[in-house]
VEXPA-201911 format. One record per residue (C-alpha): residue in three letters; x, y, z; residue number from 0. Coordinates in steps of 0.2 Angstrom, whole numbers. Example, Ala and Ser with C-alpha at 12.3 -4.5 7.8 and 13.67 -1.06 7.14 Angstrom:
<sites>
ALA; 62; -22; 39; 0 .
SER; 68; -5; 36; 1 .
</sites>
This chain:
<sites>
MET; 18; -22; -23; 0 .
ALA; 9; -7; -30; 1 .
MET; 14; 4; -16; 2 .
ASN; 32; -1; -18; 3 .
ARG; 31; 3; -37; 4 .
ALA; 23; 19; -33; 5 .
ILE; 36; 24; -21; 6 .
GLU; 50; 19; -32; 7 .
GLY; 43; 28; -47; 8 .
LEU; 42; 45; -39; 9 .
GLU; 52; 58; -48; 10 .
GLN; 57; 66; -32; 11 .
LYS; 62; 52; -20; 12 .
ALA; 53; 50; -4; 13 .
ASP; 62; 48; 13; 14 .
PHE; 46; 43; 23; 15 .
ALA; 29; 35; 19; 16 .
LEU; 13; 39; 28; 17 .
ILE; 1; 24; 26; 18 .
ASP; -18; 25; 29; 19 .
GLY; -21; 8; 38; 20 .
ASN; -14; -3; 52; 21 .
LYS; 0; -11; 43; 22 .
ILE; 16; -6; 34; 23 .
PRO; 16; -17; 18; 24 .
VAL; 31; -29; 16; 25 .
GLY; 45; -23; 6; 26 .
ILE; 43; -4; 9; 27 .
LYS; 61; 1; 8; 28 .
ILE; 60; 18; 17; 29 .
PRO; 54; 22; 35; 30 .
ALA; 35; 22; 36; 31 .
ALA; 21; 24; 48; 32 .
ALA; 4; 16; 47; 33 .
ILE; -10; 27; 53; 34 .
VAL; -27; 20; 57; 35 .
LYS; -40; 32; 49; 36 .
GLY; -25; 42; 42; 37 .
ASP; -36; 52; 30; 38 .
ALA; -45; 60; 45; 39 .
LYS; -29; 62; 55; 40 .
SER; -16; 68; 42; 41 .
MET; -19; 82; 29; 42 .
SER; -5; 73; 18; 43 .
ILE; -15; 56; 18; 44 .
ALA; -31; 65; 15; 45 .
ALA; -24; 75; 0; 46 .
ALA; -17; 59; -7; 47 .
SER; -33; 50; -5; 48 .
ILE; -43; 64; -15; 49 .
LEU; -30; 64; -29; 50 .
ALA; -31; 45; -30; 51 .
LYS; -50; 45; -31; 52 .
VAL; -50; 58; -44; 53 .
ALA; -37; 49; -55; 54 .
ARG; -47; 32; -53; 55 .
ASP; -63; 41; -57; 56 .
ARG; -55; 48; -73; 57 .
LEU; -48; 31; -78; 58 .
MET; -65; 22; -75; 59 .
ARG; -74; 35; -86; 60 .
GLU; -61; 31; -100; 61 .
TYR; -64; 12; -98; 62 .
ASP; -83; 15; -99; 63 .
GLU; -81; 24; -115; 64 .
LYS; -71; 10; -122; 65 .
</sites>
């Protein structure tokens, strides 16, 4: 559900999804490819992984302050 929301919420619409893993989540409405160990094989997946980690770390720091 979260991946679908993320894809649908993009300002610039995606036409293909690269997914780090071995399964394409149910309900993905655009063509997609699941890539096992994708962060080691795709620069796009690796970059997205770094951005997600930085965003999560910031959010956790904010929650910790509260």
